[in-house]
C-alpha positions in Angstrom: 22.5 59.1 82.5 22.6 55.3 82.9 19.0 55.1 84.4 17.4 56.8 81.2 18.6 54.4 78.4 16.7 55.9 75.5 18.0 59.3 76.4 21.5 58.1 76.5 21.6 56.1 73.3 18.8 54.9 70.8 20.8 51.7 70.4 20.0 50.8 74.0 16.3 50.2 72.7 15.5 46.6 73.7 18.8 46.1 75.6 17.8 44.5 78.8 17.5 41.3 80.5 13.6 41.3 80.3 11.1 41.4 77.6 9.9 45.0 78.2 11.0 47.9 80.4 9.4 51.3 81.4 11.2 53.9 83.0 10.8 57.5 84.5 13.2 60.1 85.6 13.0 63.5 87.3 15.6 66.0 88.0 15.4 69.5 90.0 18.4 71.7 90.0 19.5 75.2 91.3 16.5 75.6 93.7 18.8 77.1 96.3 19.7 80.2 94.0 17.0 80.6 91.3 13.7 79.3 90.0 14.6 75.7 89.8 15.4 73.8 86.5 13.1 70.9 86.0 13.7 67.9 83.6 11.6 64.8 83.3 11.4 61.8 81.0 9.4 58.6 80.6 10.0 55.9 78.1 9.0 52.4 77.2 10.8 49.8 75.1 10.4 46.2 74.2 12.0 43.3 72.4 10.2 42.0 69.2 10.6 38.7 67.0 12.4 36.8 69.7 11.5 33.4 68.2 12.4 34.3 64.6 15.7 36.0 65.9 17.2 33.7 68.4 20.7 35.0 68.1 20.0 38.6 67.7 18.0 41.4 69.4 15.4 43.7 67.8 13.8 46.3 69.9 11.3 49.3 69.6 10.5 52.0 71.9 9.1 55.5 72.6 10.1 58.3 74.9 8.9 61.7 76.1 11.4 64.3 77.4 10.2 67.7 79.1 12.3 70.5 80.5 11.5 73.9 82.1 14.2 76.2 83.2 14.6 79.8 84.6 12.3 82.8 85.4 11.4 82.9 81.6 10.1 79.2 81.9 12.0 78.3 78.9 10.2 75.0 78.1 11.1 72.1 75.9 8.8 69.1 74.9 10.1 66.3 72.9 8.5 63.0 71.8 10.6 60.3 70.2 10.2 56.8 68.7 13.3 54.5 68.4 14.3 51.1 67.1 17.5 49.1 67.3 18.9 45.9 65.9 21.8 44.0 67.5 23.5 41.3 65.6 24.9 38.5 67.6 28.6 38.0 66.9 28.9 34.6 68.6 26.7 31.5 68.9 26.7 31.8 72.7 25.1 35.3 72.6 28.0 36.9 74.4 28.9 39.6 72.0 26.6 42.0 70.0 27.1 45.0 67.8 24.1 47.2 67.4 22.6 50.3 65.6 19.7 52.4 66.8 17.8 55.2 65.2 15.4 57.7 66.9 13.0 59.9 65.2 10.8 62.6 66.9 9.2 66.0 67.2 10.4 68.8 69.5 8.6 72.1 70.5 10.2 75.0 72.7 8.5 78.0 74.2 9.8 81.1 76.1 7.8 83.6 78.3 10.1 86.6 77.1 7.8 88.9 79.0 9.5 87.9 82.2 13.0 88.8 81.1 14.6 92.3 81.3 16.6 93.8 78.4 18.9 96.8 78.2 16.2 98.9 76.3 14.0 98.5 79.2 16.3 100.3 81.8 14.6 103.4 83.2 17.3 105.9 84.2 14.8 107.8 86.4 13.8 104.8 88.3 17.4 103.3 88.0 15.9 99.9 87.5 14.3 98.0 84.8 10.7 98.7 83.6 9.3 95.6 82.0 6.3 97.6 80.6 8.6 99.4 78.3 9.4 98.1 74.7 12.2 95.6 75.0 13.6 96.3 71.5 13.7 92.5 70.5 11.9 91.0 67.6 10.7 87.7 69.0 9.0 85.4 66.8 6.7 82.3 67.9 9.1 79.4 67.7 8.4 76.5 65.4 8.6 72.9 66.2 11.1 70.8 64.4 11.7 67.2 63.5 14.9 65.6 64.9 16.9 62.6 64.7 19.5 60.6 66.6 21.7 57.6 65.9 23.7 55.5 68.0 26.1 52.4 67.9 26.5 49.9 70.9 28.9 47.2 71.5 28.2 44.5 74.4 30.4 41.8 75.5 30.1 39.2 78.3 33.7 37.9 78.6 32.6 35.4 81.1 30.2 35.1 84.2 32.2 37.7 86.0 33.0 40.6 83.8 30.7 42.3 81.1 31.2 45.5 79.1 29.2 47.9 77.1 30.4 50.8 74.7 28.4 53.3 73.1 28.5 56.3 70.7 25.6 58.6 69.9 25.2 61.6 67.5 22.1 63.7 68.3 20.5 66.3 66.0 21.7 64.6 62.9 19.6 66.8 60.7 20.6 69.9 62.5 17.1 71.5 62.7 16.5 75.1 62.8 15.9 76.5 66.4 15.3 80.1 67.0 13.2 82.6 69.0 14.1 85.7 66.7 13.3 84.1 63.3 16.9 83.7 62.2 16.7 81.3 59.1 20.4 80.2 59.6 20.1 79.2 63.4 20.9 75.5 63.2 21.0 73.3 66.2 24.5 71.9 66.4 25.1 68.2 66.5 26.0 66.7 69.9 28.2 63.7 70.4 28.3 61.3 73.3 30.6 58.5 74.1 29.7 56.2 77.1 31.3 53.2 78.7 30.0 50.7 81.4 31.5 47.7 83.1 29.7 45.0 85.2 32.2 43.1 87.5 31.3 40.4 89.9 34.3 39.8 92.1 32.5 37.5 94.6 29.2 35.8 94.6 26.2 38.2 94.7 28.3 41.4 94.7 28.7 43.6 91.6 30.8 46.6 90.8 29.4 48.9 88.0 31.8 51.6 86.8 30.4 54.1 84.1 31.8 57.0 82.2 30.3 59.5 79.8 31.9 62.1 77.6 29.6 64.8 75.8 30.5 67.5 73.3 28.4 70.1 71.5 29.6 73.2 69.8 32.7 73.5 72.1 30.8 72.7 75.2 32.1 69.6 76.9 31.0 67.3 79.9 32.6 64.4 81.5 31.2 62.2 84.3 32.7 59.2 85.7 32.2 57.0 88.8 31.0 53.6 90.1 28.3 51.8 91.8 28.0 48.8 94.2 25.3 46.3 94.3 24.5 43.3 96.5 22.0 40.6 95.1 19.9 39.0 97.8 17.5 36.3 96.8 14.5 36.0 99.1 11.5 33.7 99.1 9.5 36.1 97.0 12.0 38.2 94.9 15.5 39.4 94.3 16.3 42.4 96.5 19.3 44.6 95.2 20.5 47.6 97.2 23.0 49.8 95.8 25.1 52.7 96.4 27.6 54.7 94.2 29.5 57.8 93.7 30.3 60.0 90.6 32.2 63.1 89.7 31.4 65.7 87.0 34.9 66.8 85.9 34.3 69.6 83.6 34.5 72.9 85.6 35.2 71.0 88.7 31.4 71.0 88.7 29.8 68.4 91.2 30.2 65.3 93.3 27.3 63.0 92.9 26.1 60.4 95.6 23.6 57.7 94.6 21.3 55.2 96.4 19.1 52.5 94.9 16.8 49.5 95.7 15.4 47.0 93.4 12.6 44.5 94.3 9.7 42.9 92.3 11.3 43.9 89.0 11.2 47.6 90.1 14.3 49.6 90.7 14.2 53.2 92.5 17.3 55.4 92.3 18.2 58.6 94.1 21.0 60.9 93.3 22.1 64.2 94.7 24.7 66.6 93.2 27.1 68.4 95.7 28.2 71.5 94.0 31.9 71.8 94.1 32.6 74.6 91.5 33.1 78.3 92.1 29.4 78.6 92.4 29.3 76.8 95.7 29.6 80.0 97.6 26.1 81.1 96.3 24.6 77.5 96.4 25.9 76.4 99.7 27.1 73.4 97.9 23.5 72.5 96.9 23.3 71.2 93.4 20.2 69.3 92.5 18.5 65.9 93.0 17.3 63.3 90.6 14.9 60.4 91.0 14.5 57.5 88.6 12.4 54.5 88.4 12.6 51.3 86.2 10.1 48.5 85.8 10.7 45.5 83.7 9.1 42.2 83.4 9.3 38.9 81.3 6.5 38.4 78.8 5.4 35.1 77.4 6.9 34.6 73.8 4.9 32.5 71.4 
């Protein structure tokens, strides 16, 4: 979640130690027991008006998210634009309070012909016959406009400890989302709280604990863990290998291992979920893998 900032919180737009940032992330889950669930996203964000706002941060960005899951190929495509403003709370630029807004459009589709319904059960065959009428009244889903908003507080207490706390509300306008034409089917708001620390106990070595809590319509998810980085300056670039571990608490779901490497302003991350829930008997403890890439660079400011 921390490797895809514009998905996590629109207030993270423009929050980086460079002038612009491009990210890409891909996740593949449940390949061991079903048609895999695939999720992918790309984003770009940059800072603007740096000369006119020397003590503050103003950033803009764009993001695309896609998802396809299950035999019915339930597909989601979403394009978002975001902007964020962070007010410097002190003259040394160590403390910021920011607000971010995200606006976009989402389209979903479903190949319901690939699904089996009770009305299609054939007693003679003792099996489902997908050529029979399924008894459902499917309507072509309409795309909808969506809106997210987020708050972010950043603090660098000293050269050794930094902290970031965020809160995001998704689907603020509660758009209608239905495959059956239900006019009252509103998408419930989702709430996220995330926290991150950056601790440098000794020279060149960093510890980066992270936490996230998500809630939507009585569904809840909690992830927590930490990463370890070592910064090695070579003649040509800074090389940063990293390793980490996380645990998804809700439902005793999964342990996550993470490996990363950064060089020449590009960071690659690999994560793997080891399924620990009651589903592990079917999955063989195989959950899903995730790949992420972040490119960042400094631009000349006039």
